[in-house]
C-alpha positions, -999 to +999 in steps of 0.1 A: -001-001+000+031+021+010+043+020-030+006+034-039+015+071-021+047+070-030+054+072-068+030+097-071+038+115-041+077+119-062+068+125-097+045+154-085+080+164-067+098+162-097+072+182-121+070+206-095+107+214-091+111+212-133+084+240-137+099+262-116+140+260-129+120+263-169+103+291-158+134+310-140+158+305-166+132+317-194+132+352-176+158+372-185+151+410-161+163+439-190+190+464-179+180+500-187+213+516-199+210+557-187+212+577-231+248+593-230+243+629-226+270+650-247+266+689-232+276+713-261+284+740-238+307+726-215+344+721-231+366+692-236+385+697-203+340+702-184+336+733-182+312+754-183+307+784-208+290+811-186+281+829-223+266+796-234+253+777-206+216+775-204+197+772-167+192+740-171+231+729-175+237+757-148+219+746-123+227+708-131+272+716-135+271+739-107+279+732-067+251+752-052+233+767-079+196+759-088+170+765-104+163+803-089+207+811-094+209+793-125+179+818-141+194+848-129+230+839-144+209+836-178+191+867-171+222+887-161+239+878-193+214+889-215+209+924-198+245+929-196+261+909-223+289+887-221+305+878-189+340+889-191+355+871-171+345+843-137+349+865-115+324+889-135+295+864-120+300+876-083+276+908-096+250+876-104+222+888-071+232+857-048+265+845-062+288+853-035+320+847-030+324+809-013+301+796-047+322+816-067+356+792-051+331+764-050+325+760-088+358+782-103+377+753-116+338+744-137+338+774-154+353+792-176+343+824-199+343+824-241 
């Protein structure tokens, strides 16, 4: 009588195991690679050109520069013309010496 229960139980166990192994082998997770974005306002040294960068680029690339300060930099450039030096950034409202010093190595003026 024991043989009557043993073989169907083993068969069911093996069938479940093969289905589980087959299901996991079929599933392949897709890995999405983030797009590589090259900014046209950055030079080859990785510096941001104050006279060409838009507000989004300034905000993304510079430390301590949020949306309001990035917009202020662009507005200053539009009303006063191109920056003649990186130090002229101090004339923009909200930009102080500390922010300029943090970002000096990332900035250039062309």
